[in-house]
Each structure stands twice: as structure tokens, then as C-alpha cells.
C-alpha positions in Angstrom: 0.0 0.0 0.0 1.5 3.4 -1.0 1.4 6.1 1.7 0.9 9.8 0.7 4.0 12.0 0.7 2.2 14.3 3.1 1.9 11.5 5.6 5.7 10.9 5.5 6.3 14.6 5.9 4.2 14.5 9.0 6.6 12.0 10.5 9.6 14.3 10.2 8.9 16.6 13.2 8.3 13.5 15.3 11.9 12.4 15.1 12.8 13.6 18.6 13.8 11.7 21.7 11.0 10.0 23.7 10.6 10.9 27.3 13.0 8.7 29.2 15.2 8.1 26.2 14.5 5.7 23.3 17.7 4.3 21.9 17.9 2.4 18.7 14.3 3.0 17.6 13.6 2.4 13.9 10.8 3.8 11.8 9.5 1.7 8.8 10.4 4.4 6.3 14.1 4.3 5.7 14.4 8.0 5.2 13.3 8.6 8.8 15.3 5.9 10.6 16.0 7.2 14.1 14.0 8.1 17.1 10.3 8.8 17.1 8.2 10.9 19.5 5.2 8.6 19.8 3.3 11.2 21.8 2.8 13.3 18.7 1.4 10.4 16.6 -2.4 10.7 16.5 -3.1 9.5 13.0 -3.9 5.8 13.0 -2.1 5.2 9.7 1.0 6.8 11.2 0.9 4.6 14.2 0.7 1.5 12.0 4.0 2.5 10.3 6.0 2.6 13.6 8.4 -0.2 14.1 10.4 -0.3 17.3 13.6 -2.2 17.8 16.8 -1.8 19.7 16.9 -1.1 23.4 14.8 1.1 25.7 15.1 -0.5 29.1 13.2 1.3 31.9 11.4 3.5 29.4 8.4 5.5 30.7 5.6 4.9 28.2 2.6 5.1 30.5 -0.6 6.3 28.8 1.0 6.3 25.4 -0.9 5.4 22.3 1.1 2.6 20.6 -1.9 1.1 18.7 -0.7 -1.1 15.8 3.0 -0.6 16.6 5.5 -3.4 16.0 8.2 -4.3 18.5 10.6 -6.8 16.7 13.5 -8.2 18.7 13.4 -5.2 21.0 14.6 -4.9 24.6 12.1 -3.0 26.8 13.0 -4.6 30.1 11.5 -3.0 33.3 9.6 -0.5 31.1 6.5 1.2 32.4 3.5 1.1 30.2 0.7 1.6 32.7 -2.5 2.4 31.0 -0.9 2.4 27.6 -2.8 1.5 24.4 -1.2 -1.4 22.5 -4.3 -2.5 20.7 -3.3 -4.6 17.7 0.4 -4.2 18.4 3.0 -6.8 17.6 5.5 -7.7 20.3 7.4 -10.3 18.5 10.5 -12.0 19.9 11.0 -9.0 22.2 12.1 -8.8 25.8 9.7 -7.1 28.2 10.9 -8.8 31.4 9.8 -6.9 34.5 7.8 -4.4 32.6 4.5 -3.0 33.9 1.4 -3.2 31.7 -1.2 -2.6 34.4 -4.5 -1.4 33.0 -3.1 -1.4 29.5 -5.4 -1.9 26.5 -3.8 -4.8 24.7 -6.8 -6.2 22.8 -5.7 -8.3 19.8 -2.0 -7.9 20.7 0.5 -10.4 19.3 3.1 -11.6 21.7 4.5 -14.7 20.1 7.9 -15.9 21.3 8.3 -12.8 23.6 9.7 -12.7 27.1 7.5 -11.3 29.9 9.2 -12.9 32.9 7.9 -11.2 36.1 6.0 -8.6 34.1 2.8 -7.1 35.5 -0.5 -7.2 33.6 -2.9 -6.4 36.5 -6.3 -5.4 35.2 -5.0 -5.3 31.6 -7.4 -6.1 28.8 -5.8 -8.8 26.5 -9.0 -10.0 24.9 -8.2 -11.9 21.7 -4.4 -11.7 22.3 -2.1 -14.2 20.7 0.7 -15.3 23.0 1.7 -18.7 21.5 5.0 -19.8 23.0 5.4 -16.7 25.2 7.4 -16.7 28.4 5.1 -15.6 31.1 6.9 -17.0 34.1 6.2 -15.2 37.3 3.8 -12.7 35.7 1.0 -11.0 37.5 -2.3 -11.2 35.6 -4.5 -10.4 38.6 -8.0 -9.3 37.4 -6.7 -9.3 33.8 -8.9 -10.3 30.8 -7.5 -12.9 28.4 -10.8 -14.1 27.0 -10.7 -15.7 23.6 -6.9 -15.6 23.6 -4.6 -18.0 21.8 -2.1 -19.1 24.5 -1.0 -22.5 23.1 2.4 -23.5 24.6 2.6 -20.4 26.8 4.5 -20.7 30.1 2.7 -19.3 33.1 4.8 -21.1 35.7 4.4 -19.4 39.1 2.1 -16.7 37.7 -0.5 -14.9 39.7 -3.8 -15.5 38.0 -6.2 -14.4 40.7 -9.6 -13.7 39.1 -8.0 -13.8 35.6 -10.5 -14.5 32.8 -9.4 -17.2 30.4 -12.9 -18.1 29.2 -13.1 -19.4 25.6 -9.3 -19.3 25.3 -7.1 -21.9 23.6 -4.4 -23.2 25.9 -3.2 -26.4 24.4 0.1 -27.6 25.9 0.4 -24.6 28.2 2.2 -24.6 31.5 0.1 -23.5 34.5 2.2 -25.2 37.1 2.6 -23.6 40.6 0.2 -20.8 39.7 -2.2 -19.1 42.1 -5.4 -19.0 40.2 -8.0 -18.4 42.9 -11.3 -17.4 41.3 -9.9 -17.6 37.7 -12.4 -18.3 34.9 -11.5 -21.1 32.5 -15.0 -21.8 31.4 -15.3 -23.0 27.8 -11.5 -22.9 27.5 -9.4 -25.6 25.8 -6.7 -26.6 28.3 -5.9 -30.0 26.6 -2.5 -31.5 27.4 -1.6 -28.6 29.7 0.3 -28.8 33.0 -1.6 -27.6 36.1 0.7 -29.4 38.6 0.7 -28.0 42.1 -1.4 -25.0 41.2 -4.0 -23.4 43.5 -7.3 -23.2 41.6 -9.7 -22.8 44.5 -13.1 -21.3 43.4 -12.0 -21.4 39.8 -14.5 -22.0 37.0 -13.9 -24.9 34.6 -17.5 -25.1 33.3 -17.6 -26.8 29.9 -13.8 -26.6 29.7 -11.7 -29.3 28.0 -9.0 -30.8 30.2 -8.3 -33.9 28.1 -4.8 -35.3 28.8 -4.0 -32.4 31.2 -2.0 -32.9 34.4 -3.7 -31.8 37.6 -1.2 -33.6 39.8 -1.0 -32.2 43.3 -3.2 -29.2 42.5 -5.9 -27.8 44.8 -9.5 -27.3 43.5 -11.5 -26.3 46.6 -15.0 -25.1 45.5 -13.9 -25.1 41.8 -16.7 -25.8 39.4 -16.3 -28.6 36.9 -19.8 -28.7 35.5 -19.8 -30.1 31.9 -15.9 -30.3 31.8 -14.3 -32.9 29.7 -11.6 -35.0 31.5 -10.6 -37.8 29.2 -7.2 -39.2 30.3 -6.8 -36.3 32.7 -4.1 -37.1 35.4 -5.5 -36.3 38.8 -2.9 -38.1 40.9 -2.5 -36.4 44.2 -5.0 -33.7 43.3 -7.4 -32.4 45.9 -10.8 -32.3 44.4 -12.7 -33.1 47.6 -14.4 -29.8 47.6 -15.0 -29.5 43.8 -18.4 -28.8 42.5 -20.3 -30.3 39.6 -17.9 -33.2 39.4 -19.6 -36.5 38.4 -18.6 -40.1 38.4 -18.6 -40.2 34.6 -16.0 -37.4 34.5 -13.8 -39.1 37.1 -14.1 -42.4 35.4 -12.6 -40.9 32.2 -9.6 -39.6 34.3 -7.0 -41.5 36.3 -5.6 -41.0 39.8 -3.9 -42.8 42.7 -4.4 -43.4 46.4 -3.5 -39.8 47.1 -6.3 -38.4 44.9 -9.0 -36.7 47.0 -12.5 -36.8 45.6 -16.0 -35.7 46.7 -17.8 -38.4 48.8 -19.1 -41.3 46.7 -16.7 -40.9 43.7 -14.0 -43.4 42.9 -11.2 -43.2 40.3 -9.2 -45.8 38.5 -5.4 -45.8 38.7 -3.3 -44.4 35.9 -1.9 -47.8 35.3 -5.3 -48.9 34.1 -6.6 -51.0 37.0 -9.1 -49.9 39.6 -7.8 -48.5 42.8 -8.5 -50.8 45.8 -7.9 -50.0 49.4 -7.0 -53.1 51.4 -7.5 -52.4 55.0 -6.5 -55.7 56.6 -4.5 -58.5 55.0 -6.5 -61.8 54.9 -5.5 -64.4 57.5 -3.6 -67.4 56.2 -5.6 -70.6 56.0 -5.6 -72.9 59.1 -3.4 -75.9 58.4 -5.2 -79.3 58.5 -5.1 -81.3 61.7 -2.7 -84.3 61.3 -4.4 -87.7 61.8 -4.2 -89.2 65.3 -1.3 -91.7 65.6 -2.6 -95.3 66.3 -0.5 -97.8 68.3 -0.6 -101.4 67.3 -0.4 -104.1 70.1 0.7 -107.6 69.2 -0.6 -110.2 71.6 1.6 -113.1 72.5 0.3 -116.7 72.5 1.9 -117.5 75.8 
């Protein structure tokens, strides 16, 4: 698509340093390679042209409109983007470790292969985001919205997911181990083959979610709702489901567990080895040996 010359001229005055310093920033048009003052960009078409690379660690970008911007291989560690607008932006293969995206508008953002270790997304809106293969270890997504997001293979290990919304999201093969997801909403989500080991999912919603081949080993699900959830070949060894709601024998029958699995009263589970789990309280007594026959003494009488 050809852009008007007037549009390119409008970019020229914007080639100034961004507050906090923006080193190594690149603009799509070669004639304007350098630093761009994003605060002056109001035209939507101009914002789409912006491509950010290089390094801008600890940048202050709170409240900035970065809609449609592209971050490719950039380093923005410990940056502050509180309340920023990143709707439709592309954060591809970039490093945002420790950055703060609290209350940011990130609807439709693409985050494939990017690093967000220990970043903060509290109350951020990431509806429809695509974060396939993203590193989200130790992130804080409290009260964030990731509805209808594509999160296949994403790593949320040790993340804070309190009241986070994942409803209708795709999370195939994702890592949700050691997370704190109290009150999180996974309803209608596809969590197949994902790892939920040792997570705290108390009061979470799994209504009509698909947990086929997922690992729930050692996780807690007190008051979690499993109504209509699919649990084919789900590993619930050591999981505490004793306070779960909406869990049926049919669902548990499709899963597998062990002697440490805790279930609501009346439900039983087969072992992951294929056999049914039996609890043997007292070993059977060995059979009583037969009584030997009484010895008979023969007396031979003499004729004398």
C-alpha cells in the first residue's frame, strides 16, 4: 500500500527523543530511521508505520498510544506502560521482562515468542491476544482479561492468575504449574495436554472446559466448578478435588488417579496404570493348616 508523501512529511517533526530516552528505535520508512516521538502520533495510519527495535530499558511509556506498533527483537525490560494503548500491536520476539502493563489496553495484541518474565498485567485487557510460546513465568495477571486468547504453549509457571479471565481461550500444551489462580475463569477454554501441577485453583470455573490429557497432579480445586468439563485421560494423581463442585462419576471415570487423589464423597477413580484402585484395610488371614491324623499304636498279643 502506497502512503501519501504528506503522511511521511508529518513524521519528520516526530523524530525527537522520547521521554525517558528511546535508543535504537527504527521507523518503517528508511528516510526517517531514528528516534520517534510517539506522543505526537495521533493519525492511525502513522501509528501503523511505527516499528520499534533496539533497546529502551526502563522506558516510561505510561498512557502512550502505541496502537498497531511493531516491536521486533526489541529490549524493553523494566519499562513502564501503565494504561498504555497497545491494541493490535505486535510484540514479536522481544524482551519485556519486569515491565508493567497494568490497566493497558492490549486487545488483539500479538506476543509470540516474547519474554515477559515477572511482568505485571494487573487489570489489563488482553481479549483476543495471541501469545503462542510466550514466556510468562512469574507474571502477575490479577484481574486481567484474556478471554478468547490464543495461549498455546505459553509458560505461566508461578504466575499470579487471581480472578483472571481465560474463558473461551485456547491453551493447548500450556504450563500452568505452581500458579495461584483463585477465582480464575477457565469456562469453555481448551486446556488440553496442559500442565496444572501443584497449582491453586480454588473457586476457579472450569464449566464446559476441555481438560483432556491435562495434568492436575498435586493441585488444589476447593470449590472449583467442573460442570460439563471434559476430563478424558486427565491425570488427577494427588489432586485435591474433595471440595470441587459439579464433578460427576462419569468425569472421574474418564480420568485417572492414585491413592492420594481426594474426591467428593461417593466418587471413585481408576489408577493411571489402568486398574481400579482398591484399598486393602487388613490382609487376609492365612488358612488354618489341617489337623494331622491321630497316631494309632498297634499291640501284638503273645500266644503264651
